[in-house]
N, C-alpha and C positions, 0 to 999 in steps of 0.2 A: 504493500499500500504506500503511495505516496500522498502526503497531505500538501494541498496548496491552500493557504489559509490567509485571510486578510484581516486577522486580529491582532492584537497586540502580543499575545502569547502563543504562538502557533504549535509549540511543543507541548503545551498543557491541553490546548484543544485537541491535538492529535491522541494524545494520552487518554483523554476523556472519551473520546470518540471509540477508540479501540477497546476501552474498558466497557462501554455500554453495549457494543456489539460483539463482545468477546472474541475480538481479533487477536490471534496469537502471533500473527506473521510480523515480519520486520515492518516497521513504519519509517518511512524517508520523509524529510522535510524538503519542500521546494519553496522556501521563503520568498525568493524573488519572483517566481513563476517562470524561470527561464527554461527550465525542462519541460515544463508543461507547454510552452511556446514552440519548442523545438519538435514536440511530437504533434502539434497543430490541435492541441486540446483547447476548446473555446468555452466550454462550460463543465460544470462538476455537478454530479459526479460522472466521471469517466472511467471506464475500467481499462486497464492495460495489462496484457498478457504477455509474460516474460518467461522464456524457456530456462531450462537447467543451466544454461551457459551465460545467462543474463542478458540475451538478445531479446529486444522488444518484437514481439510476433504479431500482435494484434492491438488496435486501439479503437475503443468504442463498446458497444454492446451492453446496455443497461437492464434488459429484461433477464429474467432467469433463462428464459428460452433462447435468447440470443448468446447468453454466456454459455450456456451448455453447449450449443452449436459451435460457437468458435473454440471451445476447449477439445470438443469431439474431432474437430477438423484438424486441429494442432496434434492431437495424440495419434491420428492416422497418418500423419506425415512423418513422425519421429521413427 
């Protein structure tokens, strides 16, 4: 998860979000929004699927069905 937050304490906001949704994954902070801009992300939330080597494989997909389809497509390519 990468957190892009426009608040005064993005680290705390990300920690709160992760706690509320029981997210045990690594949370990265993009305080300047530079990384989101490089990926072409224009709104949040946006899902970014990253493979085991750290390569961004897909950007987008917000519904459970879209996410499932994107993950399945990536798994069949590996």
